[in-house]
C-alpha positions as CSV (number, residue, x, y, z in Angstrom):
1,M,-29.2,-0.6,18.1
2,E,-30.2,-1.8,21.5
3,M,-30.2,-5.4,20.2
4,L,-26.7,-5.0,18.8
5,N,-25.4,-3.6,22.1
6,S,-27.0,-6.5,23.9
7,A,-25.5,-9.0,21.5
8,L,-22.0,-7.6,21.9
9,G,-22.4,-7.1,25.7
10,T,-21.8,-3.3,25.4
11,G,-21.8,-1.8,28.9
12,V,-21.6,-5.2,30.6
13,D,-18.8,-6.0,33.0
14,A,-16.2,-8.2,31.4
15,L,-16.9,-10.9,34.0
16,H,-20.5,-11.1,33.0
17,L,-20.1,-11.5,29.2
18,T,-21.6,-14.7,27.8
19,T,-19.8,-17.1,25.5
20,V,-21.9,-15.8,22.5
21,Q,-21.0,-12.2,23.3
22,V,-17.2,-12.9,23.5
23,T,-17.5,-15.0,20.3
24,L,-19.2,-12.1,18.4
25,R,-16.6,-9.7,19.7
26,A,-13.8,-12.0,18.6
27,V,-15.3,-12.2,15.1
28,I,-15.6,-8.4,14.8
29,I,-12.1,-7.9,16.2
30,F,-10.7,-10.5,13.9
31,A,-12.2,-8.7,10.8
32,A,-11.2,-5.3,12.1
33,T,-7.6,-6.4,12.8
34,L,-7.3,-8.0,9.4
35,C,-8.3,-4.6,7.9
36,I,-5.8,-2.8,10.2
37,V,-3.0,-5.2,9.3
38,R,-3.7,-4.8,5.6
39,F,-3.7,-1.0,6.0
40,A,-0.4,-1.2,7.9
41,D,1.3,-2.5,4.7
42,K,3.1,-5.7,3.9
43,R,6.4,-4.6,5.6
44,F,4.5,-4.8,9.0
45,F,5.2,-8.6,9.1
46,A,7.9,-9.0,6.5
47,K,10.7,-7.0,8.1
48,K,10.6,-8.1,11.7
49,T,12.5,-5.1,13.0
50,A,11.7,-3.8,16.5
51,F,9.8,-1.0,14.8
52,D,7.5,-3.5,13.2
53,L,7.2,-5.9,16.1
54,I,6.2,-3.1,18.5
55,L,3.1,-2.4,16.4
56,G,2.3,-6.1,16.4
57,F,2.6,-6.5,20.2
58,I,0.6,-3.4,21.0
59,L,-2.1,-4.2,18.4
60,A,-2.4,-7.8,19.7
61,S,-2.7,-6.6,23.3
62,M,-5.3,-3.9,22.5
63,M,-7.4,-6.2,20.4
64,A,-7.4,-8.9,23.0
65,R,-8.8,-6.5,25.6
66,A,-11.6,-5.6,23.2
67,V,-12.5,-9.3,22.8
68,N,-12.5,-10.1,26.5
69,G,-14.6,-7.0,27.3
70,S,-12.1,-5.0,29.3
71,E,-12.1,-2.3,26.6
72,Q,-14.8,-0.9,24.3
73,L,-14.9,-2.2,20.7
74,L,-15.1,0.9,18.6
75,P,-12.5,3.0,20.4
76,T,-10.1,0.1,20.4
77,I,-10.6,-0.5,16.7
78,A,-10.1,3.2,16.0
79,A,-6.9,3.2,18.1
80,G,-5.6,0.2,16.1
81,F,-6.1,2.2,12.9
82,V,-4.3,5.2,14.4
83,L,-1.4,3.0,15.4
84,A,-1.2,1.5,11.9
85,L,-1.3,5.0,10.4
86,L,1.5,6.1,12.8
87,H,3.5,3.1,11.7
88,R,3.0,4.0,8.0
89,I,4.0,7.7,8.6
90,L,7.1,6.8,10.6
91,G,8.0,4.2,7.9
92,L,7.6,6.9,5.2
93,L,9.8,9.4,7.2
94,A,12.4,6.7,7.8
95,C,12.4,6.0,4.0
96,R,13.1,9.7,3.3
97,W,15.6,10.4,6.1
98,P,18.2,7.7,6.6
99,R,19.3,9.2,9.9
100,F,15.8,8.9,11.2
101,A,15.6,5.4,9.8
102,G,18.7,4.4,11.8
103,W,17.1,5.7,15.0
104,I,13.8,4.0,14.4
105,K,14.8,0.8,12.8
106,G,18.4,0.4,13.9
107,H,21.5,-0.4,11.8
108,G,23.1,-3.4,10.3
109,Q,26.7,-4.3,11.3
110,I,29.4,-6.1,9.4
111,L,30.5,-9.3,11.0
112,I,32.8,-10.7,8.3
113,E,34.4,-8.7,5.4
114,D,36.7,-10.5,2.9
115,S,37.0,-13.5,5.2
116,S,38.0,-11.4,8.2
117,V,35.8,-11.9,11.2
118,D,35.2,-8.7,13.2
119,H,35.4,-10.1,16.8
120,A,34.7,-6.7,18.3
121,Q,31.3,-6.4,16.5
122,M,30.5,-10.0,17.6
123,R,31.2,-9.2,21.2
124,R,29.2,-6.0,20.9
125,H,26.2,-8.0,19.8
126,H,26.9,-10.9,22.2
127,L,27.6,-13.4,19.4
128,G,30.0,-16.2,20.1
129,E,32.0,-18.3,17.6
130,D,29.3,-21.0,17.8
131,D,26.6,-18.5,17.0
132,L,28.5,-17.2,13.9
133,A,29.2,-20.8,12.8
134,E,25.5,-21.7,13.1
135,E,24.5,-18.6,11.1
136,L,27.0,-19.4,8.4
137,R,25.8,-23.0,8.1
138,L,22.2,-21.8,7.9
139,N,23.3,-19.7,4.9
140,G,25.1,-22.7,3.3
141,V,28.6,-21.7,4.3
142,E,31.0,-23.9,6.2
143,N,33.9,-21.6,6.8
144,P,34.4,-17.8,7.2
145,R,37.1,-18.0,4.5
146,E,34.2,-18.6,2.0
147,V,32.6,-15.3,3.0
148,K,32.9,-12.0,1.1
149,L,30.5,-10.2,3.5
150,A,28.4,-11.2,6.4
151,R,26.1,-8.7,8.1
152,L,24.0,-8.7,11.2
153,E,21.0,-7.1,9.8
154,R,18.7,-4.7,11.8
155,S,16.1,-7.5,11.9
156,G,18.7,-9.6,13.8
157,E,19.2,-12.1,11.0
158,V,22.7,-12.7,9.5
159,S,23.0,-12.3,5.7
160,V,25.9,-13.8,3.9
161,V,27.5,-13.1,0.5
162,R,29.9,-15.9,-0.6
163,R,33.2,-15.2,-2.2
164,Q,33.4,-16.0,-5.9
165,P,35.5,-19.1,-6.6
């Protein structure tokens, strides 16, 4: 056990860690973080809502500190799993209670309905005409008249349903 502590630089001030110690810590943290992310579920990276991004930012920050030696390895890994578990529990609660989901994940907003642009919603979300035109083009639409429904999704992306010809 003493040899493992020495190899990982356990108890050593972060400024005195060797390259080998930091490298070993990085390998361990990489493997542990991969397990944590797999435990957190696929939606962790797929949805890109604030709810999901917050876990990513906090997890990355925590794990970086464990690599550079400013935090202990095992407590940091344990805290990462706890955050992933919290993310899963909150996601489950949000799935069961739509009102809670709106609070934790936000709401989508209609920008265009039956070719009619909702300028009030666009102003509310700080979207200009050029922004809307860009989003429409990225969705293969040239003109709002071609749109049955366009929504600003809670992820910040704009989804577009074209009118039937």
